[in-house]
N, C-alpha and C positions, 0 to 999 in steps of 0.2 A: 503493500499499500503506499509505503514511503516514496516509492519511485513513480507513483501515478499510473501504474500499469492497470489495465482493465482485467476483469476476471478471465477472459480468454487468454491473455498474455501470460497471466500468472499460472493458469492451468497448463499451458505449453511448457513453461519453465519446469514446473513440477514433473510433468510427464517425461521430459528429457532427462532430468536429473535421476529420476527413478529408473529409467531405462539403463543408464550407466550403472547405477548401483545394483540392479537386479541381473545384469548381463552375466550368464554363467562363466564365460571365459575370463571375466575381470574379477572374480571373487578373490583371487589371491592378492589383488591389489589393495584390498580393503580388509584383509585378515591380520592375524597376529604378526608382529614384526613390521607393520606399516604405520606410518604417521602422516597426518595432514598438516599443511601449512608450516612447514619446517624452515626456519630462518637459516640462511648461509651467508657468511661474511668471511672474506680473506683476501689474499693478494696471490696472483698467479703471474709470474714472469713480468712484474712490474705493473700489472693491471689490477685495480681494485675490483673485487667482486662482492656484490650485495644483492640478495634476492630472497624470495620466498618460494620454496619448492612445494608445488601443489600436493604432491603425494610422494613419500619416500618409503620404499620397502627394502629392508635389509634382512637377509637370511644367510644361511651357511654357504650358499653357492654364488650369490651375486648382490649387488646393490642396484635397485631399479628406481629410476627417477621418471615420474609421470607429470607432465604439464597438460592441463586441461586447455583446450582451445574451442571457441564457439563460433569460428568463421562459418559463414553460410554463402555458398556451399563450401565445404572443406575441400582442399586440394586432394585430388586422387593419386598423384604421383609425388614421390619424395622431391623431385626436381622442381615441383611447383610450390614447395613450402617456402614461405618468406624467410629471407636470410636472417632477419632479426630473431626468429624462433630458433633457428639452428644455432646462432651465436650464443643465445641464452642457454640452450641445452649444452653446448660445448663447454661453457664456462662452469656450469654445474658438474659436468662430467669430470673435468680437469680437477676441480677443487675436491670432489668426493673420492677421486683416484688417489689423492694424498691422504685423505682421512681413512680410507680403507684400501691400503696398498695391496693387500692379499686378495682382494675380490675384484672381479670384473664389474664394470659399471655399464648398465644398459639404460639408454634414454628412449623414452616413448612419448609421443604426443597422442593424447586422447581427444579426438574430435567428438564433441558431444552431439553434434548433428549426425545421427546415424544409430548409435554411436560406433566409432571405429578407432582401433589402435593402429598407430603407425610407428614402426621401429626405425630409429635413425641410425644408419650404419656407422660403425666406428670410423671408417675412412672419411666420411662427410664431416663428423664431429672433429676429427683431427685436423681437417683443413681450416676449421673455424675456431680452433682452440686459442685461448688468450696467451 
């Protein structure tokens, strides 16, 4: 209500949110070992990094970083993802790699319109690393 959205717009947001939370393939993103809105601050190669990780999952096998994106329509191909998103995730990946040096770091964009997960390849992240 504070945003002045009508009932239909509010219902659409609720529906989209619940579709993400109820999606069977995404259950692990919201289980034990996962956290929401994790602040991250640091310096990488002379670049200051400060951000808020939407979802962070740490288990025995990997660190997974998820960033929610609400673009409409979302890009279908990795090549069409805005560079600013890739740079953001590359910074998170680099910082988390220092925090968890013994674990691989996976970076995912979760497009809420769908919903659909997109894995960002390591080579792409490395090209945009700070």
